[in-house]
C-alpha positions in Angstrom: 0.1 -0.1 0.1 1.5 3.5 -0.9 1.8 5.6 2.0 0.7 9.1 0.4 1.4 11.1 3.2 5.1 10.0 3.5 5.3 10.6 -0.2 4.3 14.0 -0.1 6.7 14.7 2.9 9.5 13.5 0.3 8.2 15.9 -2.2 7.8 18.9 -0.4 11.1 18.3 1.6 13.3 18.2 -1.4 11.1 20.8 -3.3 11.7 23.0 0.2 15.2 22.2 0.1 15.7 22.8 -3.6 14.0 26.3 -3.9 15.6 27.6 -0.7 18.9 27.2 -2.3 17.9 29.0 -5.2 16.4 31.8 -3.1 18.7 31.9 -1.3 21.6 32.6 -3.9 19.1 35.0 -5.6 18.9 37.1 -2.5 22.7 37.0 -2.4 23.3 38.0 -6.0 20.6 40.9 -5.2 22.3 42.0 -1.9 25.7 42.5 -3.8 27.0 38.9 -3.3 28.8 37.8 0.1 28.8 41.5 1.2 25.7 40.9 3.5 26.0 37.2 4.0 25.5 37.6 7.8 22.6 39.9 7.4 20.9 37.5 5.0 21.5 34.7 7.1 20.4 36.6 10.5 17.0 37.8 8.0 16.1 34.3 7.0 16.4 33.1 10.8 14.1 36.3 11.8 11.5 35.1 9.1 11.7 31.5 10.9 10.9 33.0 14.3 8.1 35.1 13.4 6.7 31.9 11.8 7.3 29.6 15.0 5.8 32.4 17.0 2.7 32.6 15.0 2.0 29.0 15.1 2.4 29.0 19.1 -0.2 31.9 19.4 -2.5 31.3 16.4 -5.9 29.5 17.8 -5.3 25.6 17.6 -2.1 25.5 15.1 0.8 24.1 17.9 1.0 24.2 21.5 4.0 26.1 22.8 7.0 24.0 24.8 6.8 23.8 28.4 10.5 24.0 28.7 12.5 25.3 32.0 15.0 27.6 32.3 17.4 25.1 32.5 16.2 23.2 29.6 16.9 26.3 27.3 20.3 26.6 28.9 21.0 22.9 27.6 19.8 24.0 24.6 22.2 26.6 23.8 25.1 24.5 22.6 23.1 23.0 19.8 21.3 26.3 19.0 24.8 28.0 18.5 26.3 25.2 16.3 22.8 25.5 14.4 23.6 29.3 14.0 27.2 28.9 12.9 26.2 26.0 10.1 23.4 28.2 8.7 25.5 31.5 8.6 28.8 29.5 7.2 26.3 28.0 4.5 24.8 31.2 3.4 28.1 32.6 3.2 29.4 29.7 1.0 26.4 30.0 -1.5 26.8 33.6 -1.6 30.8 33.4 -2.3 30.8 30.6 -4.8 28.9 28.2 -6.8 25.6 26.6 -5.2 26.7 23.0 -6.9 30.2 23.0 -5.5 29.2 24.6 -2.0 26.6 21.6 -2.1 29.4 18.7 -3.0 31.5 20.1 -0.3 28.3 20.0 2.0 27.9 16.3 1.3 31.4 15.7 2.6 29.6 16.3 6.3 30.2 12.7 7.4 33.9 13.1 7.5 33.7 15.8 10.1 31.2 14.2 12.2 33.6 11.3 12.4 36.6 13.3 13.6 34.5 15.6 15.7 32.7 12.5 17.4 36.3 10.8 17.5 38.6 13.2 18.8 36.1 15.6 20.7 33.4 13.3 22.0 35.1 10.0 22.5 32.6 8.3 20.0 33.8 4.9 18.3 33.8 5.1 14.5 33.8 1.5 12.7 36.8 0.9 10.7 34.5 0.6 7.8 33.3 4.2 8.2 36.8 5.5 8.2 37.2 3.9 5.2 34.4 5.2 3.7 35.8 8.7 4.0 38.4 8.0 1.5 35.8 8.2 -1.4 34.2 11.3 0.0 37.3 13.3 0.5 38.3 12.1 -3.1 35.4 13.0 -4.6 35.3 16.6 -3.0 39.0 17.1 -4.5 38.2 16.0 -7.6 35.1 18.0 -7.7 37.5 21.1 -7.1 39.3 20.7 -10.1 38.6 21.6 -14.1 40.4 20.2 -17.1 40.6 22.7 -20.2 40.8 22.1 -23.5 44.4 21.6 -23.8 44.1 18.9 -21.3 45.7 21.0 -18.3 43.9 20.9 -15.1 43.6 24.1 -12.6 41.4 24.5 -9.2 37.8 25.6 -10.1 36.2 27.1 -7.1 36.1 30.3 -5.0 38.1 30.5 -1.6 35.1 32.1 0.0 32.7 29.2 -1.3 35.0 26.2 -0.3 36.2 27.9 3.2 32.2 28.7 4.0 31.1 25.2 3.3 34.0 23.6 5.3 33.2 25.6 8.1 29.5 24.7 7.6 30.5 21.2 7.7 32.4 21.5 11.0 29.3 23.4 13.0 26.9 20.7 11.7 29.0 18.0 13.0 29.0 19.4 16.5 25.5 20.3 16.4 24.6 16.4 15.3 26.5 15.6 18.5 25.1 18.3 20.9 21.7 17.5 19.4 22.2 13.9 20.5 23.3 15.0 24.1 20.3 17.2 24.1 17.6 14.4 23.1 19.0 12.1 25.9 18.2 14.7 28.7 16.0 13.4 30.8 12.1 14.5 30.5 12.9 17.2 27.8 11.0 15.4 24.6 7.8 15.7 26.9 8.6 19.1 27.9 9.3 20.2 24.2 5.9 18.6 22.9 6.8 18.0 19.2 9.7 17.7 17.0 8.3 21.0 15.6 9.0 22.9 18.8 12.5 21.4 19.2 13.2 22.9 15.4 11.4 26.2 16.6 13.3 26.8 19.5 16.7 25.8 17.9 15.7 28.6 15.2 14.9 31.4 18.2 18.3 30.5 19.9 20.3 30.6 16.4 18.6 33.9 15.7 19.7 35.5 19.1 23.3 34.2 18.5 23.5 35.5 14.8 22.2 39.3 15.7 25.3 40.4 17.8 27.2 38.7 15.1 25.6 40.5 12.3 26.0 43.7 14.3 29.5 43.4 14.7 30.4 42.4 11.0 27.7 44.1 8.8 26.2 46.6 11.2 27.9 49.4 9.8 26.2 49.1 6.3 22.8 47.9 7.6 21.1 50.9 6.8 22.2 50.4 3.1 20.8 46.9 3.5 17.6 48.3 4.6 17.4 50.7 1.6 18.1 47.8 -0.8 15.6 45.9 0.9 12.8 48.3 0.3 13.6 49.5 -2.9 14.9 45.9 -4.5 12.0 43.3 -4.8 14.2 40.6 -5.9 16.2 40.8 -2.7 13.2 41.4 -0.2 11.2 38.5 -2.2 13.8 36.2 -2.0 14.9 36.8 1.6 11.5 36.2 3.1 11.0 33.0 1.0 14.0 31.7 1.6 13.8 32.2 5.4 10.1 30.3 5.2 11.4 27.3 2.9 14.3 27.0 5.1 12.2 26.6 8.2 9.7 24.5 6.2 12.1 22.1 4.7 13.8 21.4 7.9 11.1 20.7 9.9 9.5 18.5 7.0 12.7 16.6 6.8 12.9 16.1 10.7 9.3 14.4 10.4 9.9 12.4 7.5 13.3 10.8 8.9 11.3 9.6 11.8 9.0 7.8 9.8 11.5 5.5 7.7 14.3 3.4 8.6 18.1 4.3 9.0 18.4 2.7 5.4 15.7 4.6 3.5 17.2 7.6 5.5 20.4 7.5 3.9 18.9 6.9 0.4 16.7 10.0 1.0 19.6 12.1 1.9 21.7 11.0 -0.8 18.8 11.7 -3.4 18.0 14.9 -1.9 21.7 16.0 -2.2 21.3 14.9 -5.9 18.4 16.9 -6.8 20.0 20.2 -5.3 23.2 19.8 -7.1 21.7 19.2 -10.3 19.0 21.5 -10.2 20.9 24.3 -8.8 23.6 24.1 -11.7 20.5 24.2 -14.5 19.3 27.4 -12.8 22.3 29.3 -12.5 24.1 27.8 -15.2 27.2 26.0 -13.3 29.0 23.3 -15.5 29.0 20.0 -13.8 31.0 18.2 -16.3 34.5 15.9 -16.4 36.4 15.8 -13.2 33.8 17.6 -11.2 31.0 15.2 -12.5 33.3 12.4 -11.3 34.2 13.8 -8.1 30.4 14.8 -7.4 29.4 10.9 -8.3 32.5 9.6 -6.1 31.3 11.6 -3.1 27.6 11.2 -3.3 28.5 7.3 -3.5 30.8 7.3 -0.6 28.1 9.3 1.9 25.6 7.0 0.9 28.0 3.9 1.5 29.3 5.8 5.0 25.5 5.9 6.0 24.6 2.3 5.6 27.7 0.4 5.7 27.2 -0.4 9.3 23.6 -1.5 8.8 25.3 -3.8 6.2 28.5 -5.2 8.2 26.2 -6.7 11.7 24.2 -9.1 8.9 27.8 -10.4 7.5 29.3 -10.7 11.2 26.2 -12.1 12.7 26.6 -15.6 10.5 29.9 -16.2 12.1 29.0 -17.1 15.6 26.1 -19.3 14.1 28.7 -21.2 12.3 31.0 -21.6 15.3 28.3 -23.1 17.2 27.8 -25.9 14.7 
């Protein structure tokens, strides 16, 4: 029997992610590219905060959480990491090509492995470590371009690369901190829903990015306000990007709680492909030659890294049974 609801979840999750990347890039282009990246990131979060509060106050929309001040403090590390990952992603996609930025962001499992092992003391299987080789190698290949004369050169912007790498680092810490948060006794009950958890992450992220925006781009904020008031492309894409960012992230969380880990891995991998190919078409970014090969290797490595531990136990589980006989 076809689960129509789940299919719709997937469809809107993918569409939201796809359109967010396009709207984010269009807003960045309208705002003089990366010169207002921090302001754009903060503005998107502000839209998300407004939407979250609206759901709490609107009749019969969503019950607000009943967290304590201690819960809020416990959520701060995950919220701060969420802010860092979002701001760095916006900077990356503003400074460089969307497709290349997404390829680099696909290497997040490598950062998660290193952070989890050396910061949080988690054990990573040997199989997962091996799977990092094609992920990292694929990103390196995607950063190259072969010219007509056969010569090979680097093909990326420094800002786009650095932003995506920083986003991966924050995302790795965010994942670890979120796992710790969810293991806090009673916090799930006090949050009430997955939607409330994400809403609070957005609010904390906004509170973190505001002072950073003021410190880095505050002196240019009046100029940004004038552009926002007069440039419809900037204002429309900023508001839409904020709404789609909030919507697709919440939908993704709801979707992933309804499927198996392997299906989860397939879904995330497919999402990367949709965004990379779709954004390349929209912004006329070339994905051919070494870049296409690197992208394929990286995505394949990400998928294998996600499912390898689910496959290995099945192989290992047969050995003890053989010994008993």
